[in-house]
All heavy atoms as an XYZ file, in Angstrom:
822
protein
N     -11.485    -16.436    -11.000
C     -12.383    -15.450    -10.417
C     -12.843    -15.952     -9.051
O     -13.388    -17.033     -8.939
C     -13.570    -15.269    -11.357
C     -14.671    -14.448    -10.798
C     -15.817    -14.301    -11.795
O     -15.576    -14.423    -12.999
O     -16.931    -14.084    -11.342
N     -12.627    -15.175     -7.980
C     -13.101    -15.587     -6.660
C     -14.629    -15.672     -6.635
O     -15.315    -14.942     -7.323
C     -12.618    -14.479     -5.731
C     -11.548    -13.765     -6.482
C     -11.848    -13.956     -7.931
N     -15.133    -16.570     -5.834
C     -16.574    -16.780     -5.762
C     -17.266    -15.527     -5.233
O     -16.886    -14.972     -4.215
C     -16.888    -17.955     -4.858
N     -18.285    -15.052     -5.964
C     -19.083    -13.936     -5.515
C     -18.532    -12.556     -5.831
O     -19.059    -11.575     -5.372
N     -17.481    -12.479     -6.609
C     -16.919    -11.159     -6.939
C     -16.738    -11.040     -8.439
O     -16.150    -11.889     -9.072
C     -15.583    -10.963     -6.266
C     -15.731    -10.942     -4.776
C     -14.631    -10.211     -4.167
N     -14.890    -10.142     -2.734
C     -14.086     -9.613     -1.892
N     -12.959     -9.107     -2.302
N     -14.373     -9.564     -0.626
N     -17.225     -9.940     -8.969
C     -17.087     -9.664    -10.390
C     -15.772     -8.927    -10.622
O     -15.419     -8.033     -9.853
C     -18.266     -8.818    -10.872
C     -18.409     -8.805    -12.349
N     -17.685     -7.949    -13.127
C     -19.170     -9.546    -13.178
C     -18.002     -8.147    -14.395
N     -18.903     -9.113    -14.443
N     -15.016     -9.271    -11.675
C     -13.720     -8.618    -11.910
C     -13.820     -7.106    -12.083
O     -12.930     -6.373    -11.654
C     -13.207     -9.265    -13.192
C     -13.942    -10.542    -13.310
C     -15.254    -10.347    -12.619
N     -14.903     -6.630    -12.687
C     -15.048     -5.186    -12.873
C     -15.204     -4.476    -11.535
O     -14.685     -3.383    -11.339
C     -16.249     -4.891    -13.766
N     -15.902     -5.088    -10.587
C     -16.080     -4.484     -9.278
C     -14.805     -4.537     -8.447
O     -14.576     -3.698     -7.592
C     -17.228     -5.164     -8.531
C     -18.599     -4.968     -9.169
C     -19.643     -5.754     -8.398
C     -18.961     -3.504     -9.206
N     -13.958     -5.537     -8.701
C     -12.687     -5.627     -7.984
C     -11.753     -4.500     -8.389
O     -10.890     -4.106     -7.617
C     -12.009     -6.964     -8.253
C     -12.703     -8.129     -7.607
C     -12.044     -9.441     -7.965
O     -11.242     -9.518     -8.883
N     -12.383    -10.476     -7.232
N     -11.909     -3.959     -9.576
C     -11.049     -2.872    -10.042
C     -11.550     -1.493     -9.646
O     -10.815     -0.516     -9.766
C     -10.915     -2.944    -11.564
C     -10.189     -4.170    -12.116
C     -10.232     -4.157    -13.627
C      -8.769     -4.201    -11.617
N     -12.776     -1.384     -9.172
C     -13.333     -0.069     -8.863
C     -12.642      0.591     -7.675
O     -12.312      1.772     -7.736
C     -14.832     -0.184     -8.608
C     -15.621     -0.377     -9.885
S     -17.360     -0.696     -9.615
C     -17.886      0.741     -8.738
N     -12.411     -0.141     -6.609
C     -11.784      0.455     -5.419
C     -10.355      0.911     -5.693
O     -10.011      2.050     -5.380
C     -11.837     -0.513     -4.245
N      -9.490      0.074     -6.287
C      -8.145      0.568     -6.583
C      -8.135      1.750     -7.548
O      -7.331      2.672     -7.396
C      -7.425     -0.634     -7.202
C      -8.188     -1.815     -6.767
C      -9.597     -1.357     -6.577
N      -9.033      1.745     -8.517
C      -9.105      2.858     -9.461
C      -9.530      4.137     -8.753
O      -8.948      5.199     -8.973
C     -10.101      2.527    -10.587
O      -9.692      1.320    -11.220
C     -10.165      3.639    -11.605
N     -10.519      4.048     -7.883
C     -10.968      5.215     -7.122
C      -9.853      5.742     -6.222
O      -9.616      6.945     -6.144
C     -12.196      4.858     -6.288
C     -12.664      5.980     -5.409
C     -13.361      7.054     -5.943
C     -12.389      5.981     -4.044
C     -13.786      8.103     -5.146
C     -12.813      7.023     -3.243
C     -13.506      8.071     -3.799
O     -13.919      9.103     -3.009
N      -9.158      4.834     -5.552
C      -8.064      5.232     -4.661
C      -6.959      5.925     -5.452
O      -6.490      6.993     -5.064
C      -7.520      4.017     -3.887
C      -8.554      3.534     -2.875
C      -6.205      4.345     -3.187
C      -8.228      2.216     -2.232
N      -6.551      5.343     -6.574
C      -5.472      5.938     -7.372
C      -5.892      7.294     -7.936
O      -5.104      8.240     -7.946
C      -5.057      4.996     -8.501
C      -4.352      3.752     -8.029
S      -2.887      4.102     -7.042
C      -1.869      4.899     -8.224
N      -7.125      7.403     -8.399
C      -7.589      8.683     -8.955
C      -7.630      9.763     -7.891
O      -7.169     10.879     -8.126
C      -8.969      8.527     -9.592
C      -9.535      9.830    -10.068
C      -9.056     10.416    -11.219
C     -10.516     10.484     -9.340
C      -9.563     11.634    -11.655
C     -11.022     11.696     -9.764
C     -10.538     12.268    -10.931
N      -8.174      9.451     -6.726
C      -8.293     10.489     -5.702
C      -6.927     10.909     -5.180
O      -6.694     12.100     -4.943
C      -9.190     10.023     -4.566
O      -8.587      8.968     -3.865
N      -6.006      9.959     -5.016
C      -4.659     10.320     -4.556
C      -3.954     11.146     -5.618
O      -3.333     12.175     -5.308
C      -3.849      9.059     -4.212
C      -4.441      8.382     -2.974
C      -2.381      9.399     -3.974
C      -3.850      7.031     -2.698
N      -4.045     10.732     -6.872
C      -3.388     11.463     -7.956
C      -3.940     12.872     -8.075
O      -3.171     13.834     -8.241
C      -3.576     10.716     -9.288
O      -3.083      9.383     -9.141
C      -2.841     11.386    -10.416
N      -5.237     13.019     -7.971
C      -5.856     14.341     -8.086
C      -5.418     15.249     -6.940
O      -5.004     16.386     -7.162
C      -7.381     14.196     -8.106
C      -8.094     15.500     -8.236
C      -8.151     16.146     -9.454
C      -8.697     16.083     -7.134
C      -8.800     17.358     -9.585
C      -9.350     17.287     -7.246
C      -9.404     17.931     -8.476
N      -5.479     14.746     -5.714
C      -5.101     15.560     -4.562
C      -3.628     15.958     -4.605
O      -3.277     17.103     -4.314
C      -5.384     14.816     -3.268
C      -6.845     14.706     -2.965
C      -7.072     13.968     -1.676
N      -8.483     13.758     -1.454
C      -8.961     12.740     -0.808
N      -8.170     11.840     -0.288
N     -10.257     12.605     -0.639
N      -2.766     15.006     -4.948
C      -1.333     15.307     -4.988
C      -1.024     16.275     -6.128
O      -0.177     17.162     -5.980
C      -0.510     14.005     -5.094
C       0.950     14.291     -5.366
C      -0.646     13.195     -3.813
N      -1.715     16.154     -7.239
C      -1.506     17.076     -8.351
C      -1.869     18.503     -7.955
O      -1.129     19.451     -8.250
C      -2.342     16.640     -9.555
O      -2.303     17.605    -10.562
N      -2.981     18.668     -7.275
C      -3.390     19.997     -6.806
C      -2.371     20.533     -5.804
O      -1.981     21.699     -5.851
C      -4.804     19.954     -6.197
C      -5.148     21.238     -5.487
C      -5.827     19.644     -7.276
N      -1.893     19.674     -4.912
C      -0.912     20.090     -3.913
C       0.411     20.493     -4.563
O       1.021     21.492     -4.165
C      -0.694     18.964     -2.903
C       0.213     19.338     -1.769
C      -0.213     20.225     -0.799
C       1.478     18.808     -1.670
C       0.612     20.579      0.255
C       2.318     19.158     -0.625
C       1.878     20.037      0.346
N       0.855     19.750     -5.567
C       2.097     20.095     -6.259
C       1.955     21.438     -6.972
O       2.877     22.255     -6.953
C       2.509     18.968     -7.236
C       3.006     17.766     -6.447
C       3.587     19.436     -8.208
C       3.289     16.544     -7.290
N       0.821     21.677     -7.592
C       0.599     22.975     -8.231
C       0.593     24.106     -7.207
O       1.104     25.199     -7.485
C      -0.703     22.975     -9.023
C      -0.573     22.193    -10.304
O       0.477     22.219    -10.937
N      -1.611     21.488    -10.676
N       0.048     23.851     -6.040
C       0.080     24.855     -4.979
C       1.522     25.130     -4.543
O       1.913     26.286     -4.386
C      -0.747     24.384     -3.782
C      -0.729     25.284     -2.551
C      -1.480     26.576     -2.844
C      -1.336     24.561     -1.373
N       2.299     24.081     -4.381
C       3.712     24.250     -3.986
C       4.474     25.032     -5.055
O       5.271     25.924     -4.736
C       4.365     22.870     -3.766
C       3.739     22.192     -2.578
C       5.862     22.979     -3.646
C       4.540     22.142     -1.326
N       4.239     24.708     -6.319
C       4.930     25.408     -7.407
C       4.565     26.895     -7.399
O       5.435     27.757     -7.571
C       4.615     24.754     -8.765
C       5.311     23.399     -8.855
C       5.030     25.644     -9.923
C       4.906     22.586    -10.068
N       3.294     27.207     -7.183
C       2.903     28.619     -7.161
C       3.515     29.346     -5.968
O       3.925     30.507     -6.081
C       1.392     28.761     -7.165
O       0.852     28.246     -5.973
N       3.619     28.668     -4.822
C       4.257     29.288     -3.655
C       5.736     29.528     -3.909
O       6.271     30.599     -3.591
C       4.032     28.418     -2.398
C       2.564     28.468     -1.986
C       4.932     28.870     -1.253
C       2.197     27.488     -0.906
N       6.421     28.547     -4.504
C       7.849     28.696     -4.802
C       8.066     29.827     -5.806
O       9.000     30.631     -5.657
C       8.440     27.363     -5.299
C       9.831     27.561     -5.883
C       8.484     26.349     -4.176
N       7.212     29.924     -6.802
C       7.343     31.023     -7.773
C       7.116     32.380     -7.115
O       7.804     33.352     -7.422
C       6.367     30.826     -8.927
C       6.788     29.738     -9.866
C       5.832     29.623    -11.009
N       6.245     28.540    -11.902
C       5.513     28.075    -12.876
N       4.314     28.588    -13.096
N       5.945     27.111    -13.632
N       6.148     32.450     -6.217
C       5.909     33.699     -5.508
C       7.112     34.081     -4.647
O       7.510     35.247     -4.614
C       4.649     33.582     -4.624
O       3.556     33.189     -5.453
C       4.333     34.884     -3.928
N       7.689     33.101     -3.964
C       8.885     33.362     -3.159
C      10.025     33.840     -4.053
O      10.747     34.779     -3.702
C       9.298     32.109     -2.357
C       8.273     31.840     -1.255
C      10.689     32.264     -1.768
C       8.472     30.528     -0.539
N      10.185     33.230     -5.220
C      11.258     33.639     -6.132
C      11.030     35.034     -6.705
O      11.984     35.726     -7.025
C      11.421     32.634     -7.270
C      12.059     31.348     -6.800
O      12.773     31.331     -5.804
N      11.802     30.268     -7.509
N       9.793     35.451     -6.840
C       9.519     36.807     -7.319
C       9.828     37.822     -6.221
O      10.447     38.858     -6.459
C       8.055     36.933     -7.794
C       7.863     36.150     -9.095
C       7.663     38.388     -7.994
C       6.419     36.014     -9.519
N       9.388     37.522     -5.002
C       9.582     38.454     -3.897
C      11.057     38.505     -3.473
O      11.596     39.575     -3.237
C       8.679     38.058     -2.703
C       8.971     38.917     -1.485
C       7.221     38.185     -3.095
N      11.683     37.359     -3.369
C      13.089     37.259     -2.973
C      13.836     36.462     -4.029
O      13.929     35.234     -3.926
C      13.219     36.554     -1.632
C      12.634     37.312     -0.494
C      12.743     36.458      0.727
N      12.934     37.272      1.910
C      13.228     36.772      3.079
N      13.386     35.485      3.218
N      13.368     37.563      4.114
N      14.392     37.101     -5.021
C      15.004     36.384     -6.149
C      16.195     35.503     -5.778
O      16.465     34.523     -6.461
C      15.439     37.499     -7.093
C      14.800     38.740     -6.629
C      14.407     38.540     -5.225
N      16.912     35.792     -4.714
C      18.109     35.025     -4.384
C      17.878     34.010     -3.265
O      18.809     33.374     -2.806
C      19.257     35.986     -4.008
C      19.621     36.883     -5.149
C      19.296     38.228     -5.122
C      20.257     36.372     -6.275
C      19.609     39.047     -6.179
C      20.566     37.191     -7.336
C      20.249     38.535     -7.294
N      16.631     33.857     -2.833
C      16.325     32.887     -1.779
C      16.194     31.498     -2.413
O      15.468     31.306     -3.375
C      15.023     33.269     -1.071
C      14.656     32.357      0.067
C      15.310     32.444      1.279
C      13.651     31.397     -0.088
C      14.985     31.617      2.331
C      13.324     30.560      0.955
C      13.989     30.666      2.162
O      13.672     29.840      3.193
N      16.906     30.521     -1.873
C      16.871     29.154     -2.404
C      15.890     28.297     -1.590
O      16.018     28.211     -0.373
C      18.256     28.517     -2.338
C      19.336     29.297     -3.076
C      19.132     29.330     -4.548
N      19.327     28.006     -5.104
C      19.117     27.709     -6.366
N      18.717     28.641     -7.201
N      19.317     26.501     -6.808
N      14.954     27.706     -2.258
C      13.995     26.821     -1.608
C      14.566     25.407     -1.672
O      14.963     24.930     -2.738
C      12.622     26.887     -2.305
C      11.651     25.932     -1.654
C      12.088     28.299     -2.279
N      14.624     24.739     -0.536
C      15.206     23.398     -0.467
C      14.341     22.352     -1.160
O      13.149     22.236     -0.903
N      14.982     21.589     -2.047
C      14.241     20.534     -2.751
C      13.864     19.395     -1.815
O      12.842     18.735     -2.010
C      15.084     20.005     -3.908
C      15.214     20.978     -5.034
C      15.946     20.371     -6.188
N      16.122     21.361     -7.239
C      16.707     21.104     -8.367
N      17.197     19.919     -8.614
N      16.807     22.054     -9.274
N      14.696     19.155     -0.821
C      14.389     18.091      0.133
C      13.115     18.429      0.916
O      12.275     17.546      1.145
C      15.567     17.893      1.092
C      15.407     16.793      2.126
C      15.280     15.439      1.428
C      16.582     16.790      3.077
N      12.967     19.673      1.290
C      11.753     20.087      2.013
C      10.510     19.935      1.143
O       9.468     19.460      1.605
C      11.897     21.530      2.481
N      10.635     20.321     -0.108
C       9.489     20.198     -1.026
C       9.161     18.732     -1.273
O       7.995     18.324     -1.240
C       9.775     20.933     -2.347
C       9.842     22.437     -2.094
C       8.709     20.624     -3.387
C      10.281     23.229     -3.299
N      10.179     17.926     -1.515
C       9.960     16.496     -1.754
C       9.346     15.792     -0.567
O       8.434     14.965     -0.717
N       9.825     16.109      0.629
C       9.254     15.474      1.817
C       7.818     15.942      2.063
O       6.971     15.160      2.497
C      10.124     15.737      3.039
O      10.213     17.112      3.297
N       7.529     17.214      1.763
C       6.150     17.701      1.923
C       5.203     16.987      0.963
O       4.100     16.589      1.344
C       6.099     19.206      1.698
N       5.636     16.813     -0.279
C       4.796     16.118     -1.261
C       4.616     14.655     -0.866
O       3.506     14.105     -0.966
C       5.398     16.252     -2.684
C       4.693     15.339     -3.663
C       5.326     17.690     -3.143
N       5.671     14.002     -0.399
C       5.572     12.603      0.022
C       4.641     12.455      1.219
O       3.781     11.567      1.239
C       6.957     12.053      0.359
C       6.997     10.601      0.822
C       6.585      9.692     -0.330
C       8.357     10.248      1.332
N       4.780     13.319      2.207
C       3.896     13.254      3.367
C       2.442     13.529      2.983
O       1.525     12.895      3.499
C       4.356     14.249      4.440
C       5.618     13.865      5.200
C       6.022     14.994      6.134
C       5.395     12.585      5.982
N       2.233     14.464      2.067
C       0.869     14.751      1.625
C       0.282     13.561      0.861
O      -0.901     13.244      1.022
C       0.836     16.010      0.766
C      -0.557     16.466      0.469
C      -1.286     17.169      1.421
C      -1.162     16.197     -0.746
C      -2.574     17.584      1.171
C      -2.456     16.604     -1.003
C      -3.155     17.300     -0.048
O      -4.432     17.695     -0.298
N       1.101     12.910      0.040
C       0.618     11.727     -0.689
C       0.249     10.607      0.279
O      -0.790      9.945      0.107
C       1.672     11.257     -1.676
N       1.062     10.386      1.292
C       0.743      9.355      2.285
C      -0.508      9.714      3.084
O      -1.352      8.849      3.345
C       1.931      9.154      3.224
C       3.180      8.534      2.591
C       4.324      8.511      3.591
C       2.885      7.143      2.068
N      -0.641     10.983      3.441
C      -1.839     11.417      4.161
C      -3.082     11.286      3.277
O      -4.152     10.889      3.758
C      -1.666     12.854      4.633
N      -2.954     11.582      1.988
C      -4.088     11.434      1.066
C      -4.488      9.973      0.926
O      -5.681      9.651      0.871
C      -3.738     11.996     -0.304
O      -3.596     13.375     -0.245
N      -3.491      9.087      0.864
C      -3.793      7.653      0.768
C      -4.524      7.179      2.017
O      -5.528      6.457      1.927
C      -2.509      6.860      0.560
N      -4.049      7.596      3.178
C      -4.702      7.196      4.423
C      -6.118      7.768      4.504
O      -7.059      7.062      4.889
C      -3.870      7.668      5.613
N      -6.272      9.019      4.128
C      -7.594      9.651      4.146
C      -8.559      8.959      3.192
O      -9.729      8.731      3.528
C      -7.482     11.137      3.795
C      -8.783     11.917      3.794
C      -9.325     12.017      5.207
C      -8.582     13.289      3.199
N      -8.081      8.592      2.016
C      -8.940      7.916      1.045
C      -9.404      6.567      1.568
O     -10.579      6.211      1.445
C      -8.199      7.747     -0.290
O      -7.788      9.032     -0.755
C      -9.063      7.084     -1.331
N      -8.507      5.809      2.163
C      -8.883      4.504      2.719
C      -9.882      4.681      3.863
O     -10.864      3.938      3.962
C      -7.620      3.743      3.187
C      -7.985      2.508      3.987
C      -6.763      3.358      1.992
N      -9.677      5.679      4.692
C     -10.603      5.933      5.804
C     -11.979      6.338      5.273
O     -13.003      5.861      5.766
C     -10.031      7.012      6.752
C      -8.836      6.445      7.511
C     -11.088      7.523      7.712
C      -8.045      7.482      8.265
N     -12.012      7.191      4.262
C     -13.289      7.632      3.690
C     -14.038      6.455      3.075
O     -15.254      6.302      3.270
C     -13.063      8.750      2.655
C     -14.290      8.972      1.800
C     -12.664     10.035      3.341
N     -13.331      5.602      2.353
C     -13.986      4.427      1.747
C     -14.524      3.505      2.835
O     -15.638      2.995      2.739
C     -13.004      3.688      0.822
C     -12.743      4.515     -0.427
C     -13.538      2.317      0.440
C     -11.670      3.948     -1.322
N     -13.760      3.294      3.891
C     -14.201      2.431      4.979
C     -15.435      3.002      5.668
O     -16.398      2.269      5.941
C     -13.066      2.261      6.005
O     -11.909      1.766      5.339
C     -13.460      1.314      7.105
N     -15.430      4.299      5.932
C     -16.584      4.920      6.588
C     -17.816      4.858      5.693
O     -18.916      4.552      6.162
C     -16.261      6.375      6.980
C     -15.254      6.387      8.123
C     -17.521      7.148      7.357
C     -14.730      7.755      8.462
N     -17.641      5.114      4.400
C     -18.790      5.051      3.484
C     -19.366      3.648      3.412
O     -20.584      3.469      3.433
C     -18.386      5.518      2.091
C     -18.253      6.994      1.973
C     -17.925      7.384      0.562
N     -17.663      8.813      0.463
C     -17.166      9.396     -0.590
N     -16.872      8.689     -1.660
N     -16.951     10.687     -0.606
N     -18.495      2.640      3.309
C     -18.987      1.259      3.239
C     -19.695      0.865      4.525
O     -20.741      0.221      4.498
C     -17.844      0.296      2.952
C     -17.375      0.387      1.523
O     -18.093      0.887      0.663
N     -16.185     -0.073      1.257
N     -19.151      1.241      5.665
C     -19.774      0.923      6.942
C     -21.110      1.629      7.073
O     -22.101      1.048      7.518
C     -18.843      1.322      8.089
C     -19.404      1.018      9.443
C     -19.463     -0.280      9.906
C     -19.886      2.040     10.249
C     -19.993     -0.565     11.146
C     -20.412      1.762     11.490
C     -20.467      0.461     11.946
N     -21.155      2.895      6.660
C     -22.389      3.671      6.756
C     -23.464      3.108      5.833
O     -24.625      2.997      6.216
C     -22.106      5.135      6.421
C     -23.300      6.026      6.697
O     -23.940      5.836      7.751
O     -23.603      6.893      5.855
N     -23.077      2.732      4.611
C     -24.052      2.164      3.683
C     -24.595      0.845      4.200
O     -25.797      0.582      4.121
C     -23.420      1.966      2.301
C     -23.205      3.228      1.487
C     -22.437      2.884      0.210
C     -24.524      3.871      1.138
N     -23.727     -0.005      4.726
C     -24.185     -1.293      5.253
C     -25.081     -1.089      6.461
O     -26.074     -1.787      6.636
C     -22.984     -2.156      5.619
N     -24.773     -0.097      7.285
C     -25.585      0.176      8.473
C     -26.956      0.722      8.086
O     -27.966      0.342      8.666
C     -24.844      1.179      9.352
C     -25.491      1.432     10.677
C     -24.630      2.380     11.485
C     -25.312      2.762     12.777
N     -24.530      3.732     13.531
N     -26.983      1.622      7.091
C     -28.260      2.197      6.663
C     -29.153      1.154      6.001
O     -30.359      1.172      6.173
C     -28.024      3.347      5.689
C     -27.978      4.675      6.385
C     -28.078      5.789      5.407
N     -26.739      6.039      4.888
C     -26.472      6.585      3.729
N     -27.436      6.931      2.932
N     -25.247      6.787      3.334
N     -28.551      0.283      5.223
C     -29.347     -0.736      4.534
C     -29.824     -1.812      5.495
O     -30.830     -2.456      5.246
C     -28.519     -1.384      3.425
C     -28.283     -0.486      2.260
C     -27.480     -1.208      1.219
N     -27.195     -0.325      0.104
C     -26.139     -0.423     -0.661
N     -25.251     -1.358     -0.441
N     -25.949      0.417     -1.653
N     -29.053     -2.040      6.539
C     -29.434     -3.067      7.493
C     -29.190     -4.467      6.977
O     -29.636     -5.436      7.553
N     -28.480     -4.571      5.899
C     -28.181     -5.885      5.330
C     -26.911     -5.777      4.504
O     -26.414     -4.700      4.237
C     -29.330     -6.380      4.468
C     -29.669     -5.432      3.346
C     -30.955     -5.863      2.659
N     -31.324     -4.946      1.617
C     -32.107     -3.898      1.770
N     -32.600     -3.613      2.943
N     -32.396     -3.116      0.752
N     -26.410     -6.874      4.109
C     -25.214     -6.899      3.270
C     -25.620     -7.195      1.838
O     -26.677     -7.768      1.579
C     -24.220     -7.975      3.751
O     -24.872     -9.246      3.710
C     -23.742     -7.677      5.156
N     -24.771     -6.819      0.919
C     -25.002     -7.075     -0.493
C     -23.904     -7.994     -0.994
O     -22.739     -7.788     -0.721
C     -24.990     -5.770     -1.290
C     -26.165     -4.918     -0.979
C     -26.307     -4.077      0.066
C     -27.376     -4.850     -1.711
N     -27.526     -3.475      0.057
C     -28.207     -3.924     -1.030
C     -27.859     -5.462     -2.854
C     -29.471     -3.612     -1.471
C     -29.125     -5.139     -3.289
C     -29.917     -4.229     -2.607
N     -24.304     -9.025     -1.721
C     -23.347     -9.959     -2.275
C     -23.482     -9.964     -3.790
O     -24.518     -9.620     -4.337
C     -23.614    -11.382     -1.772
C     -23.264    -11.591     -0.340
C     -23.574    -12.998      0.038
N     -25.036    -13.148      0.012
C     -25.658    -14.287     -0.209
N     -24.995    -15.376     -0.428
N     -26.966    -14.347     -0.219
N     -22.451    -10.392     -4.425
C     -22.486    -10.550     -5.871
C     -22.393    -12.029     -6.210
O     -21.553    -12.736     -5.683
C     -21.338     -9.802     -6.533
C     -21.386     -8.291     -6.379
C     -20.169     -7.685     -7.025
C     -22.631     -7.744     -7.017
N     -23.263    -12.452     -7.075
C     -23.219    -13.822     -7.540
C     -23.283    -13.780     -9.058
O     -24.343    -13.619     -9.647
C     -24.396    -14.616     -6.979
O     -24.402    -15.909     -7.528
N     -22.132    -13.874     -9.683
C     -22.049    -13.684    -11.135
C     -21.481    -14.907    -11.835
O     -20.734    -14.780    -12.792
C     -21.161    -12.482    -11.448
S     -21.759    -10.981    -10.707
N     -21.798    -16.070    -11.374
C     -21.166    -17.247    -11.950
C     -21.530    -17.444    -13.422
O     -20.662    -17.717    -14.242
C     -21.539    -18.482    -11.145
O     -22.950    -18.599    -11.079
N     -22.795    -17.268    -13.783
C     -23.205    -17.497    -15.168
C     -23.892    -16.289    -15.786
O     -24.585    -16.417    -16.774
C     -24.160    -18.697    -15.246
C     -23.487    -19.976    -14.844
O     -22.296    -20.153    -15.095
N     -24.222    -20.871    -14.207
N     -23.680    -15.102    -15.215
C     -24.370    -13.906    -15.699
C     -23.360    -12.912    -16.257
O     -22.429    -12.530    -15.570
C     -25.159    -13.267    -14.579
C     -26.220    -14.217    -14.064
C     -26.971    -13.586    -12.954
N     -27.869    -14.592    -12.390
C     -28.302    -14.575    -11.172
N     -27.935    -13.615    -10.357
N     -29.110    -15.504    -10.734
N     -23.559    -12.453    -17.483
C     -22.567    -11.573    -18.093
C     -22.641    -10.108    -17.668
O     -21.649     -9.413    -17.666
C     -22.859    -11.699    -19.587
C     -24.308    -12.045    -19.649
C     -24.592    -12.873    -18.430
N     -23.825     -9.621    -17.283
C     -23.927     -8.197    -16.956
C     -23.915     -7.995    -15.446
O     -24.321     -8.842    -14.673
C     -25.179     -7.577    -17.566
C     -26.447     -8.240    -17.082
O     -26.386     -9.430    -16.728
O     -27.493     -7.576    -17.054
N     -23.435     -6.830    -15.047
C     -23.241     -6.544    -13.622
C     -24.565     -6.342    -12.901
O     -24.721     -6.764    -11.771
C     -22.338     -5.301    -13.457
C     -20.950     -5.635    -13.941
C     -22.303     -4.827    -12.024
C     -20.004     -4.479    -13.922
N     -25.559     -5.723    -13.555
C     -26.827     -5.428    -12.883
C     -27.534     -6.680    -12.406
O     -28.163     -6.686    -11.360
C     -27.744     -4.641    -13.812
C     -27.312     -3.217    -14.000
C     -28.300     -2.483    -14.859
C     -27.854     -1.053    -15.084
N     -28.754     -0.329    -15.947
N     -27.431     -7.750    -13.162
C     -28.123     -8.964    -12.760
C     -27.354     -9.748    -11.696
O     -27.838    -10.707    -11.165
C     -28.357     -9.863    -13.977
O     -27.120    -10.295    -14.507
N     -26.145     -9.294    -11.365
C     -25.329     -9.991    -10.377
C     -25.708     -9.627     -8.940
O     -25.457    -10.389     -8.019
C     -23.850     -9.657    -10.567
S     -23.177    -10.237    -12.120
N     -26.280     -8.446     -8.734
C     -26.495     -7.963     -7.369
C     -27.687     -8.704     -6.753
O     -28.753     -8.759     -7.329
C     -26.730     -6.437     -7.373
C     -25.512     -5.732     -7.920
C     -27.081     -5.955     -5.965
C     -25.675     -4.252     -8.059
N     -27.427     -9.280     -5.598
C     -28.462     -9.996     -4.863
C     -28.488     -9.477     -3.440
O     -27.475     -9.097     -2.886
C     -28.142    -11.479     -4.794
C     -28.375    -12.251     -6.031
C     -28.070    -13.688     -5.710
C     -28.722    -14.607     -6.692
N     -28.454    -16.003     -6.372
N     -29.654     -9.500     -2.840
C     -29.731     -9.133     -1.431
C     -29.285    -10.316     -0.600
O     -29.637    -11.445     -0.866
C     -31.152     -8.770     -1.050
C     -31.587     -7.489     -1.665
C     -32.926     -7.107     -1.194
N     -33.367     -5.956     -1.961
C     -34.438     -5.268     -1.707
N     -35.209     -5.617     -0.708
N     -34.775     -4.244     -2.430
N     -28.489     -9.993      0.433
C     -27.973    -11.061      1.283
C     -28.669    -11.128      2.592
O     -29.386    -10.309      3.014
């Protein structure tokens, strides 16, 4: 365990990032599927390219990942600026997370 970091807190950022990317991409894929179905209803013989759909989903996933990292960075910077101080964790001999938070 690295000094000053609790293992549960180390997992929060990756979990948040994965959840937000998965949620956004899932909504986007459902939107793409509904658009493709609408196109197939209106024009039954029109073929929608799978490469175009795949590249759109990949680009959206990359944009969501970048946006999530930017949002987390801005929130952390804003919180540190508003507090006017930094927060450290010191959990060497303490089992619960609440008692780990110390003002720095």
